[in-house]
N, C-alpha and C positions, 0 to 999 in steps of 0.2 A: 581665909581671913584677910581683910583689906586694910591697908594703911591709907592715910589721906592722899598720898601721892602714888604709891605703888601697891600693886597686888603681887605677892611673892608666892611661888609654888616650886617645889615643896618647902615646907617649913622645917624639914629635917634633912640634913646632909647624910645620905646613906652611902657608906663605903663597904665594898666587899673586902673583908679582912683576910689577908694571907701574908704570912711572915716572908720578908724579903721580896715583896711584890707591891708596886705602887697601885693606887686605885683612884678613879676619878668619878665625879658626879656633876650634873648640870642643874642650874637653877634659873627659872624664868622670872623676869620682872616685867610687869605690865603697867604702863603709864595710863591711869584712868582719868587724867586731867586734860584740859585743853591748853596746857602750858608746857614749856620745855623743862624737863626735870634732870637734875644732876644726881649721880649716886656715887657712893664710896663704900668699899667692903673692908671691914676690920675683923681681926681674929685674936683670940687669947693666946694662940700659939703660932706666930708667923713663921718660925723656922721649920715648922712641920708641914706647911701647906703652901701651894703655889696657886694664886688666883688670877685668872685671865678673863676679861679685864677687871682690874680692881677699882677703877674709876671710869666714869664716862657720862654720856648724855643720852636721854631717851626722848624721842620726839613725842608730841601730843598724841594720845590714843594709839601708841605703838608699843612694841615689846622688844625686850633685849634679854640675852642669856649671858651668864658668866659661868665659867667652869672652875671647879676646885679640884686640885690634884694633891692627894696625900702621899708623902714620900714612903718608901718601902719600910715598914716597921721591922725592928729586929726581934722583938718579943711581943707576946700577947699581953694586954693589960689584965689585971685581976677581974674576973667575972665578965670580961669583954665589955666593960663599961668605959665610955669615953666622956670626959668632962670638958672637952674643948667646945668653944662656942664662937659663933660668927655674928657680926652686927652689920646690917645694911642701913646706911644713912642715905636719905634723899631729901632734896629741897628744890623748890622752883627757882629757876634762874632766868634772867632776861633773855629775850630773843637776840640771836646773834652771838651768844656765848659759844666759844669753841672748846674742844676737849682739853687743850693745853691750858685753858683758863681755870679748869677745875682743880683746886688745890685744897689743902686742909682748911684754909681760911673760908672756903666756900661753905663749910658745914659748921662754922663757929656760930654758936647760939647767941642771939641778941633779941631785943624787943621788936626789931623790924623784920626778923627772919624766923620762919618756922622750919625746923628740921625734924623730919619723921625718922624714927628708928625702929627697926624690926630685928629681933634676935632669932638666930637659927641654931639649933643644937645638932650635935654629931652622933650618929649611931653606927655601930658595926654590924654587918651581917656576914654569916658564914657562906663560903662558896658552895655551889651545888656539888653533890658527890660525883667523883670521876669514875666513869665506866672502865672496865678492864677487858677490852676486846681480845687481848692476846690469850688470857686464860680461857675465855669462851671458845676461842678457836681450838685450843688444845683439847678441851672437853669434847667438842664436836668431832675432832679427828679421832679421839679415842673411841667415841661411840660408833663412828662409821667403821672403824677397824673391827670392833667387836661384831657389828652387824654383818660384815663380810665373812667373818669367821663362822658365825652361826649359819649363814647360807652355805658355806663350804661344808660344814658338818652335815647339814641336811642332804647335800648332794652326795657326800660320801656314804651316808646311811642308805640312800636310794641305790647307789651302786652296789653296796653289799647285798641288799635284798635281791637285786636283779641277778647278781653273781651266784647267789645261793640257789635261786630259782632255776637258772640255766644249767647248774652243775649238780643237779640231784643225782644223776647217774654216774657221777665221777667224784668219789670221795676225796681223792688226792687233790683235784682242782679246787674243790670247795674249801678244803683246809688251807691251801695256799692263798686263795683269794681272801679268806677271813683274816689270815695273819697279816697280809699286806695292808688291808684296810685298818686293822687294829693299830699297826705301826703308824699309819698316816694320822689316825685320830689322836694318838699320843703326841705326835709332833705338833698338831693343831692346838691341843690343850696346853702344851708348853708355851706356845705363842701367846695364848690368852693370859697366862700367868705372868708373862714378862711385862713390866710396866712400860708405858709409852713415855719416852723421855721428852719433856717439854723443851720447846725452843728457848734459846736465851732471850730474855726480855731486856729491852733497852729503855732506860729512863732518861728522858730529855728534860734538862733543867734550864729554865730561863733565869737569867740573873740580870734584871733590869736595874740600872743605877739611876737614881733620881737626881736630877740636876737642881740643886737647891737654889731657889730664886726668891729673895726677900722682897716680893712685890706686894705683899699684903701688910697693911699697917697694923701694928699691935693694938689690941683692944685692952685698955687698962681698966 
């Protein structure tokens, strides 16, 4: 959607919502005119957001970005709905205008000046699910341990069969061999029944503090 002065993308400020974590998004403004255009950003909740830059100039047929940073929320809003809004004001200014010349009076509406306004709404999105590689490693280690035990069991069974075959003429040796292998199988089965103790997992918490900067003018 185009305004007379600026094309703005996106028209929604999308923030990844996480309690006690700040989030940022960027907006592009394109000057579709052959004139120098001044802009100003306002919001309904200036204490909650930091806008950089919140005022400035865009050259003819050029583009500019501004970044909005939302301070770390303490609690989630009901139904994850945000009613905050932003307003982008823009107007053509004379050539030679400097950034320090852009003030609130620059956007005062009168018969000789046209001020374009574009409203932006805020939406929250949930962060992507976090994988748990530590648990996956524990599962793989358990599976590998069981696979090794199965191989050992097969090897023990093969030794028993070979021992019986070679000791047919000696009943005493056959009985001793079978007892020894039976004892080894019981020890192996006991190992299978013992649960694998998982390694201790460490949870790293980031606690980023938002430096509140009231550089966005309040939208009344």
